[in-house]
C-alpha positions in Angstrom: 178.2 72.0 74.3 176.7 73.5 71.1 177.8 76.9 72.2 181.5 75.8 71.9 181.0 74.1 68.6 179.4 77.2 67.1 182.2 79.5 68.3 184.9 77.1 67.2 183.4 76.7 63.7 183.1 80.5 63.3 186.6 81.1 64.4 188.7 78.3 63.0 186.4 76.6 60.5 186.5 79.6 58.2 188.9 82.5 57.7 186.9 85.2 59.3 188.7 88.5 59.8 188.0 91.7 61.6 187.6 94.9 59.7 186.9 98.5 60.5 183.2 97.7 60.3 180.9 94.7 59.8 180.8 93.5 56.2 178.4 90.9 54.7 179.4 91.9 51.1 182.3 93.5 49.3 180.1 96.4 48.1 178.6 99.1 50.4 175.3 98.8 48.6 173.5 96.9 45.8 170.2 96.3 44.1 169.9 93.1 42.1 166.8 91.8 40.3 166.5 88.2 39.4 164.4 86.1 37.0 163.1 82.9 38.6 162.1 79.8 36.7 161.5 76.3 37.9 160.1 73.3 36.1 159.4 69.9 37.6 157.6 67.0 35.9 156.7 63.3 36.4 154.1 61.0 34.9 151.2 62.6 36.7 152.0 66.2 37.1 153.9 69.1 35.5 154.7 72.2 37.5 156.1 75.5 36.2 157.2 78.4 38.5 157.9 81.8 37.1 158.5 85.1 38.8 161.0 87.6 40.0 163.3 88.1 43.0 165.4 91.0 44.4 168.3 91.5 46.8 168.8 95.0 48.2 171.4 95.9 50.8 173.0 98.9 52.3 175.9 99.6 54.7 177.8 96.5 53.5 174.8 94.3 54.3 174.0 95.6 57.7 170.6 96.2 56.3 169.4 93.7 53.7 166.1 92.9 52.0 165.3 89.7 50.1 162.1 89.3 48.2 160.6 86.7 45.8 157.3 86.8 44.1 156.4 83.8 41.9 153.4 81.9 40.5 153.2 78.2 40.2 151.1 76.5 37.5 150.4 72.8 37.9 149.0 70.7 35.1 148.2 66.9 35.0 145.7 64.9 36.9 144.5 68.3 38.2 145.2 71.9 37.2 146.0 74.5 39.8 147.7 77.9 40.0 149.2 79.4 43.2 151.1 82.5 44.0 154.0 82.6 46.5 155.3 85.9 47.9 158.1 86.0 50.5 160.1 88.9 52.0 162.7 89.1 54.7 164.4 92.2 56.0 167.5 92.0 58.2 168.3 95.2 60.1 171.4 95.1 62.4 170.6 91.6 63.7 166.8 92.0 63.8 164.9 89.8 61.3 161.5 90.8 59.9 159.8 87.9 58.1 156.7 88.9 56.1 153.7 86.5 56.0 151.7 87.8 53.1 148.9 85.2 53.5 148.3 86.2 57.2 149.3 89.8 56.6 151.6 89.8 59.5 155.3 90.5 60.1 157.3 88.3 62.5 160.1 90.0 64.3 163.0 87.8 65.7 166.7 88.2 66.4 169.8 86.5 65.1 172.2 86.4 68.1 175.1 85.0 66.0 174.7 87.9 63.6 174.7 90.3 66.6 178.0 88.8 67.6 179.4 89.1 64.1 178.4 92.8 64.0 179.8 93.5 67.4 183.1 91.9 66.4 183.1 93.8 63.1 183.7 90.6 61.2 184.2 90.5 57.4 182.0 87.8 56.1 182.2 88.8 52.4 184.2 85.7 51.4 181.8 83.3 53.1 179.8 82.4 49.9 183.1 81.2 48.3 184.1 79.4 51.5 180.7 77.7 51.6 181.2 76.4 48.0 184.7 75.1 48.8 183.3 73.3 51.9 180.7 71.7 49.7 183.4 70.4 47.5 182.5 72.7 44.5 184.9 73.2 41.7 185.5 76.5 39.8 184.9 75.5 36.1 185.0 78.8 34.3 183.5 82.2 33.9 180.2 83.6 32.5 178.9 87.0 31.8 175.6 87.8 33.4 173.8 91.2 33.5 177.0 92.8 32.3 179.3 91.3 35.0 181.8 88.4 34.5 181.3 86.0 37.4 183.1 82.8 38.5 181.2 79.6 37.6 181.2 76.9 40.3 179.8 73.4 40.1 178.8 71.0 42.8 176.7 67.9 42.4 173.5 69.0 40.6 174.2 72.7 41.3 175.8 75.5 39.4 176.5 78.9 40.9 178.1 82.0 39.3 179.6 84.4 41.8 180.7 88.0 41.2 182.9 89.1 44.2 181.0 86.6 46.4 177.5 87.6 45.2 175.4 85.0 43.3 174.3 86.2 39.9 173.1 82.8 38.9 172.0 79.7 40.8 171.0 76.6 38.8 169.8 73.2 40.3 169.2 70.4 37.9 168.2 66.8 38.5 166.0 64.2 37.0 162.6 65.8 36.5 163.6 69.1 38.0 165.3 72.3 36.8 165.5 75.5 38.8 167.3 78.8 37.7 167.6 82.1 39.5 169.4 84.5 37.2 170.3 88.2 37.6 168.8 90.5 35.0 169.7 93.9 36.4 172.6 94.7 38.8 173.5 98.0 40.4 176.4 98.2 42.8 177.3 101.1 45.1 174.4 103.2 44.0 172.3 105.2 46.6 169.6 103.0 48.2 166.3 104.8 48.6 164.4 104.3 51.9 161.4 102.7 50.1 163.6 100.1 48.6 164.0 98.6 52.1 160.4 99.2 53.2 158.1 96.5 54.6 154.4 96.3 54.0 152.2 98.0 56.6 151.3 94.8 58.4 151.1 94.3 62.2 154.4 93.2 63.7 154.4 90.1 66.0 157.5 90.2 68.2 158.9 86.7 69.0 159.9 85.8 72.6 163.5 85.3 71.3 163.7 89.0 70.4 163.2 90.7 73.8 161.9 88.2 76.4 164.5 85.4 76.2 167.0 86.1 78.9 169.0 82.9 78.2 169.5 84.1 74.6 170.8 87.4 75.7 173.1 85.8 78.2 174.3 83.4 75.5 175.1 86.4 73.2 177.1 88.1 75.9 179.0 85.0 76.6 179.8 84.6 72.9 181.3 88.0 72.7 183.2 87.9 76.0 184.5 84.4 75.3 185.9 85.4 71.9 187.5 88.6 73.4 189.2 86.5 76.1 190.3 84.0 73.4 191.9 86.7 71.2 193.7 88.1 74.2 195.0 84.7 75.2 196.2 83.9 71.7 197.8 87.4 71.4 199.9 86.6 74.4 201.1 83.5 72.6 201.9 85.6 69.5 199.0 84.2 67.5 196.5 86.1 65.4 193.3 84.1 64.8 192.3 86.5 62.1 195.4 85.5 60.0 194.1 83.4 57.1 197.4 81.7 56.9 197.4 80.5 60.5 197.9 76.7 60.7 195.5 75.3 63.3 197.2 72.3 64.9 195.3 69.8 67.0 196.9 71.3 70.1 195.9 74.8 69.1 192.4 73.6 68.4 192.2 72.2 72.0 193.6 75.5 73.3 190.9 77.4 71.5 188.1 75.1 72.7 189.3 75.4 76.3 189.6 79.2 76.1 186.1 79.5 74.6 184.6 77.0 77.1 186.2 78.4 80.3 183.4 80.8 81.1 180.6 78.3 80.5 182.4 75.5 82.3 182.7 77.7 85.4 179.0 78.3 85.2 178.3 74.6 84.9 180.3 73.7 88.0 178.4 76.3 89.9 174.8 75.7 88.7 174.4 72.1 87.5 173.9 70.7 91.0 171.1 73.2 91.6 169.6 72.4 88.1 169.5 68.7 88.9 167.7 69.4 92.2 165.2 71.8 90.4 164.5 69.1 87.8 163.8 66.5 90.4 161.5 68.8 92.4 159.7 69.8 89.1 158.7 66.2 88.5 156.7 65.8 91.7 155.4 69.4 91.4 154.0 68.7 87.9 152.4 65.4 89.1 150.4 67.4 91.6 149.6 70.4 89.3 145.9 71.0 88.7 146.2 73.8 86.1 148.5 75.2 83.4 149.5 78.0 85.7 150.5 75.5 88.4 152.6 73.4 86.0 154.4 76.5 84.7 155.3 77.5 88.2 157.0 74.2 88.6 159.4 75.1 85.8 160.2 78.5 87.1 163.3 77.4 89.1 164.6 75.5 86.1 164.2 78.4 83.8 166.0 80.7 86.3 169.1 78.4 86.3 169.0 77.9 82.6 168.9 81.7 82.1 172.0 82.0 84.2 173.7 79.4 82.1 172.5 80.9 78.9 170.7 77.6 78.0 167.2 77.3 76.6 164.4 75.8 78.7 162.2 73.2 77.0 158.6 74.2 76.5 155.8 71.8 77.4 152.2 71.7 76.4 150.2 72.4 79.5 147.1 73.7 77.7 144.0 71.9 79.0 146.2 70.0 81.4 145.4 66.4 82.0 147.3 63.3 83.2 148.5 62.4 79.8 150.2 65.8 79.3 151.7 65.7 82.8 153.1 62.2 82.2 154.6 63.3 78.9 156.3 66.3 80.6 157.6 64.2 83.4 159.0 61.6 81.0 160.8 64.4 79.1 162.2 65.8 82.4 163.4 62.3 83.4 165.5 62.3 80.2 166.8 65.7 80.9 167.8 64.6 84.4 169.8 61.6 83.0 171.6 63.8 80.5 172.3 66.5 83.1 173.7 63.8 85.5 176.1 62.6 82.8 177.2 66.2 82.1 177.5 67.1 85.8 179.6 64.1 86.6 182.0 65.0 83.7 182.1 68.6 84.7 183.0 67.7 88.3 185.8 65.4 87.1 187.6 67.8 84.7 188.7 71.4 84.5 189.2 71.6 80.8 186.3 71.8 78.3 188.0 69.4 75.9 188.1 66.7 78.6 184.4 67.4 79.4 183.4 67.0 75.7 185.3 63.7 75.4 183.7 62.6 78.6 180.2 63.4 77.5 180.4 62.9 73.7 183.0 60.2 73.5 185.1 62.2 71.0 186.4 65.7 70.3 185.0 66.6 66.9 183.1 69.9 66.8 182.4 69.6 63.1 180.1 66.6 63.7 177.8 68.7 65.8 176.7 70.9 62.9 174.5 69.9 60.1 176.5 69.7 56.8 175.0 72.0 54.2 173.5 70.3 51.3 172.9 73.1 48.9 174.5 76.5 48.2 171.2 78.4 48.7 170.9 76.9 52.2 174.3 78.1 53.1 174.6 81.4 51.3 173.4 84.9 51.7 170.7 84.6 49.0 
């Protein structure tokens, strides 16, 4: 049911709106340089981190690079100095993560971002929305790098936003102080190609990028389900992109049922076959002599999960022995029990809300997501 929760949160948990093109930011382009300083101390060890960071984006954030290069010096029971260099490039839903120690670049895909780009969503207010969700309060203004930004406070954190872009992030608690502060800001200036370049390291493409059929099916279902939902709501005279729309409990149920209709139909069709495939896989793995044999046992399960758009668990079949086989069989046993519960509920009901209540005991999509604990974890920087 996670698919439905994600879609619901994206559509009614925040005021997302469609625009003429996808927007991550309120500016078409920007280059921002930050000064980074962190200090932590206790009775045995003092640590100081100093360095720089930068945020560069173009085409409203369709292409975005984040880089941080810092050095940590530790003093106390032992002295040590370490460098830390990170870089991530997001290019139209494709994510390139640089590992400077291994001198490799890992290429993956963000299917939720794919959907947002396809739907031409305007996400430029999401940093403010995230702070409001955290319970932050706007306490004033501050001028940083020539720009007056809104100062927000939450718990041990302080964030200063200029049109949704963080110019300062401070986290302060007992024995720990961290500050990331803009020192140079340039908005809507031409971005040179080398500003968004990655180092010349080998690129390792993750399975999620091109080989994961379930992930691609899931993305297609995201998009098709949202289009169907919008059409259904339009027929009722409702516009989900209206920030002033009041989401009543009944409307929330209607949204969940519209989003879940496609997936529920698939479940009714494929869950009986999935249960049979899981049961067969147990006895098949018990007889397997090699890794290849064991992986063949899972092929029917993967095929059905691909049709559903669900991920297939991975098992350690390297140097296959009885212990590893027993561990896989135990995991499949649990999956059978969970699938039996879901299948029984799916067979009883024709509305996704009823299925969720049947399987989860309550209808509360917000509880399925992990609550953000810091602004940096839930922001674009």
